[in-house]
C-alpha positions in Angstrom: 0.0 0.0 0.0 1.2 3.5 -0.9 0.8 6.3 1.7 0.9 10.1 1.6 0.8 12.8 4.2 -1.7 15.5 3.5 -2.5 18.9 5.2 -6.2 17.9 5.6 -8.3 14.9 4.6 -11.6 16.7 3.8 -10.3 18.7 0.8 -8.3 15.8 -0.5 -11.3 13.4 -0.2 -13.5 15.9 -2.0 -11.0 16.1 -4.9 -10.6 12.3 -5.0 -14.4 11.9 -5.0 -14.6 13.9 -8.3 -12.1 11.4 -9.7 -14.2 8.4 -8.6 -11.8 7.2 -6.0 -13.5 4.8 -3.5 -13.1 5.3 0.2 -12.3 1.9 1.7 -11.7 3.1 5.3 -13.3 6.4 6.3 -11.2 9.0 8.3 -10.4 7.8 11.8 -7.8 8.7 14.4 -4.6 6.7 14.2 -1.2 6.8 15.9 0.2 9.6 13.6 -3.0 11.5 13.0 -6.3 11.2 11.1 -6.0 8.4 8.5 -8.1 6.9 5.8 -7.6 4.5 2.9 -8.9 5.1 -0.6 -8.8 3.0 -3.8 -7.8 4.5 -7.1 -9.6 3.6 -10.4 -7.0 0.9 -11.0 -7.7 -0.8 -7.7 -4.6 0.3 -5.8 -5.0 1.1 -2.1 -3.6 4.5 -0.9 -3.4 5.5 2.7 -3.8 9.2 3.5 -2.6 10.6 6.8 -3.2 14.2 8.1 -1.0 14.8 11.1 -2.8 16.1 14.2 -1.4 19.3 15.8 1.1 18.6 18.6 -0.7 19.2 21.9 2.2 18.4 24.1 3.6 22.0 24.0 
């Protein structure tokens, strides 16, 4: 599976929806931030991660 860090999931998912990408796992909190998994038109799975702001400051 290929993975990309993104600034925010909502705008990326909106853009991918217009390209007919399928959401396999909706956005949910993970170890490194919000993550989701989409499938491209060729069937490849792509993980998207939006880092959460550091709250330990």
